[in-house]
Structures are given as structure tokens and as C-alpha cells.
N, C-alpha and C positions, 0 to 999 in steps of 0.2 A: 503494501499501499505506501503511495507517494502523498507526501507532506512538502506545503507549499507555503512561504513566509509573502506574504503581501506587504510590499515594501513603500513608501513616501518618499516626499520628494527630494529627503535627506539619506537615502537607504536605511531610515530606519524601519522596524518591524511595525506596523500596524496590526497585523493579528498571524494566526498561524492557522491553515485550514487543512482537512483530510482531503485530498485530490482524489480521482477515478484512478483506477490503474492504468487505463492506458494514456494517461499525461507523465507516469514516471520518464525521468528524462527529458521533458517535452516542455520545460518554464518559456522557451521561445513562445510556443504554440500557443499555451494557456496564457501568456501575458495580451498576446494577439486580439485573440480571442477574449479576453475580456477588459482590453483596453487599461489594465491595473501591470503594476511590475510585481512579478513573482520572483521569488528565487527557491529552489526543493531546497529543502532540510532532510536529515537524517537524525529520527529519534534515539538513533543507537549509538549517535557520534557523542562525545564530552572529551574536550580538551585535548582535542586530535587522535584519542582511541575511539574502536567500534567496541562497544560493549559485546557482541558475539562474534567477534573474532574477525569478523570483516572487514571491508578499507573503509577508513573514516571518512568521511565528506563534509567538505566545509567547518571543520574543526569542532562547531559546536551547535547541537540541536539548536535553531532560534527559537527566541523568545520576544512576546512583546518589550518593546524598546530595547532591545540589540539591536547592533548595525553591522549592515553586509559592505565588508570592504572587499571590494571588487579585485586591489592590488593582492590583500592574500587569501582570497577566494576562501573568505570568513565570514562565520558569523561571530559577534565579540560583545557580551554583555556589558548594561554599562557600568564603567566605573564606580566603584563604592564609594573610594576614598579620594582624593588629591595626591594623596603621597604613594597610591599603589600603582604597579609598573606592569604593563603587557608583556606578560613570558611572552616571545613572537611563535615558541613551539606550540602551545597553547591556544592561542590568543584568549587567555585567561588573565584577570588581575591577580597580582601576585605583592603582599605587603610587603615593608621595606623588611621588616623584622617578622623572621618564621614560628609560625604558630607553635605554640609547647606542646610536649610530647609526654605530656606528663598526664595523660587522662582525665582531666582536668577540665572545666567549660571556661570559655574567656571570650569576651568583645573585646573589639578594637577601640582606642583611644586615639583619635585622629591629633587632638591637641599634645598628648606626652608621645604620640609616633610608638606606643605600646598596647601590649596586651595586658589587660586587667582582667581579673577574676570575674563573672558574672556572678 
């Protein structure tokens, strides 16, 4: 089953829809038929990895507010904090300080640029 992200004039995803099986790989035809701009997306792809071992497609499954970057051929989520940097391999945002791996829950404090206990 094919999934498609509808893009606005700034390549921002405004919604994601399930397409017809016959639309798989035919985003140009879907765009021409509807008059809107669509890009296909795969719900099995996250961070450049296909969950079922297949070929990853456009780095991430598109979500509302994501941006389609044609140069990277990738869907990029909204930047969560000004200090976070785009990981070119995953097209996800990385914090400037790694998340603690001690089993506790943390939230990011942008003012202090650090993780704090939740």
C-alpha cells in the first residue's frame, strides 16, 4: 500500500494519505491528477533504516509539519530546539549533549543546554 505526503508551497507536509496500490511509485501522476504536490513516503522508514529490513525510502516517514528536502530526497521533522543539529545520515535532529543512558527519564532544557530529570 502506498502512502503520500501532500506538500504546501514551502515543501512542508500538510497531510499524509494512503494512496491506491496502483499509485505506488507514481507520485508525478498523482500530482498531475490532483493538482497538488505529493511525495511518496514509507511508514517503515525511520532515521534512514527500514524497519523490516527493506530499502529505506526518503530517510523518514512523513508527518504533518515535516519538510521535504529535495536535495537530500528526505523528509525532515520540525527542529525541536534551536541548539539541535541535523544528522545528515538519519535526517533527524540530534541534541548537542547525548541523552543519558542510565535508565532515568529526562527532558531537554534549552536554556541550560542540558538534560534534566523529568
